[in-house]
C-alpha positions as CSV (number, residue, x, y, z in Angstrom):
1,M,-0.2,0.1,-0.2
2,N,1.0,3.5,-0.7
3,M,1.1,4.6,3.0
4,K,3.3,7.2,1.5
5,K,-0.4,9.3,1.6
6,D,0.0,9.6,4.9
7,K,2.3,8.2,7.7
8,S,0.0,10.1,10.1
9,A,-2.5,7.4,9.8
10,N,-2.8,4.5,11.7
11,F,-4.0,2.0,9.0
12,L,-6.4,-0.2,11.2
13,D,-8.2,3.4,11.3
14,L,-8.5,4.2,7.7
15,H,-11.7,3.3,5.1
16,F,-11.7,2.5,1.6
17,E,-14.6,2.0,-0.8
18,K,-14.3,0.5,-4.1
19,N,-14.1,2.0,-7.1
20,P,-17.2,2.5,-8.5
21,E,-16.0,2.7,-12.1
22,I,-14.9,-1.2,-11.8
23,R,-17.5,-3.9,-12.7
24,W,-17.7,-7.2,-10.3
25,E,-19.7,-9.8,-9.9
26,Q,-19.8,-12.8,-7.0
27,G,-20.2,-16.1,-8.3
28,G,-23.1,-19.0,-6.8
29,D,-20.1,-20.1,-5.3
30,G,-18.9,-17.1,-3.4
31,S,-15.8,-16.1,-5.8
32,V,-15.7,-12.7,-7.1
33,T,-14.4,-11.8,-10.7
34,L,-13.9,-7.9,-11.4
35,Y,-13.5,-6.5,-14.6
36,M,-10.7,-3.9,-15.2
37,E,-11.5,-1.7,-18.3
38,N,-8.4,-1.8,-21.3
39,K,-8.6,2.4,-21.5
40,G,-6.0,4.0,-23.8
41,I,-5.3,4.5,-27.5
42,F,-2.7,2.2,-26.9
43,N,-5.6,-0.4,-25.9
44,T,-7.5,0.9,-28.5
45,L,-5.5,-0.3,-31.5
46,A,-4.6,-3.8,-29.6
47,Q,-8.9,-4.1,-29.5
48,K,-9.1,-3.6,-33.1
49,F,-6.4,-4.8,-35.3
50,F,-5.3,-7.5,-32.6
51,K,-8.6,-8.7,-31.1
52,K,-7.5,-7.7,-27.4
53,P,-10.3,-7.9,-25.0
54,R,-12.0,-4.3,-23.9
55,F,-11.9,-5.6,-20.0
56,T,-8.8,-8.0,-18.5
57,K,-11.2,-10.7,-15.5
58,V,-9.2,-10.8,-12.3
59,H,-10.1,-13.7,-10.5
60,L,-9.7,-12.8,-6.6
61,E,-8.9,-16.0,-4.2
62,E,-10.7,-17.2,-1.5
63,M,-9.5,-14.5,1.2
64,G,-10.0,-11.8,-1.7
65,S,-13.2,-13.0,-2.4
66,F,-15.1,-12.8,1.0
67,I,-13.2,-9.7,1.9
68,Y,-14.4,-7.5,-1.4
69,P,-17.9,-7.4,-1.2
70,I,-18.2,-6.1,1.8
71,I,-15.2,-3.8,2.0
72,D,-17.7,-0.3,2.8
73,S,-16.6,3.2,3.8
74,D,-18.4,2.5,7.0
75,L,-16.5,-0.1,8.3
76,D,-12.8,0.7,8.5
77,V,-9.5,-2.1,8.5
78,Y,-9.9,-3.2,12.0
79,E,-13.5,-3.8,11.7
80,L,-12.7,-5.7,8.4
81,G,-10.3,-7.8,10.0
82,K,-12.4,-9.1,12.7
83,K,-15.0,-10.1,9.7
84,V,-12.2,-11.7,8.5
85,S,-11.0,-13.3,11.4
86,D,-14.6,-14.5,12.3
87,H,-14.8,-16.2,9.3
88,F,-11.2,-17.4,8.6
89,G,-10.0,-18.1,11.9
90,E,-6.2,-19.2,12.1
91,K,-6.4,-19.7,8.8
92,A,-6.5,-15.6,8.3
93,E,-3.1,-15.5,10.6
94,P,-1.3,-13.6,11.0
95,L,-3.9,-11.1,9.6
96,Y,-3.6,-7.5,10.0
97,E,-0.6,-7.7,7.9
98,R,-2.0,-9.7,5.2
99,L,-4.8,-7.7,5.5
100,A,-2.5,-4.1,4.7
101,Q,-0.4,-6.4,2.2
102,Y,-4.1,-6.9,0.1
103,M,-5.7,-3.8,1.1
104,G,-2.9,-1.5,0.0
105,M,-2.3,-4.3,-3.5
106,L,-6.3,-3.3,-4.2
107,E,-5.6,0.1,-4.1
108,D,-2.5,0.2,-6.2
109,Y,-4.6,-1.6,-9.0
110,G,-6.9,1.6,-8.3
111,F,-9.9,-1.3,-7.7
112,I,-10.5,0.6,-4.3
113,R,-9.8,4.2,-2.7
114,R,-8.6,5.3,0.5
115,I,-11.4,8.2,1.8
């Protein structure tokens, strides 16, 4: 995560929201797929001439598929962690280190944003 944005902020107190520009679906098995639009002139040319897809599908793993749907601006990272711990138990450990890395990755890719 790009902690340079606000080093004084306690990570557990941060709030995130899903990027409304990212379309996502949750399958019957609970798995989440994010659809990232390939924008820009080079992507447009690749789509026309090389039949590249307009959207790239990103399939989240088990823990990500649990976390992404519950990301809500009302929940801080600490509360998200409690929900993850309740659902996965010991399997989630080390909980907050993993959650920090995961939330940072989602933020870096633009799937979520800090509010």
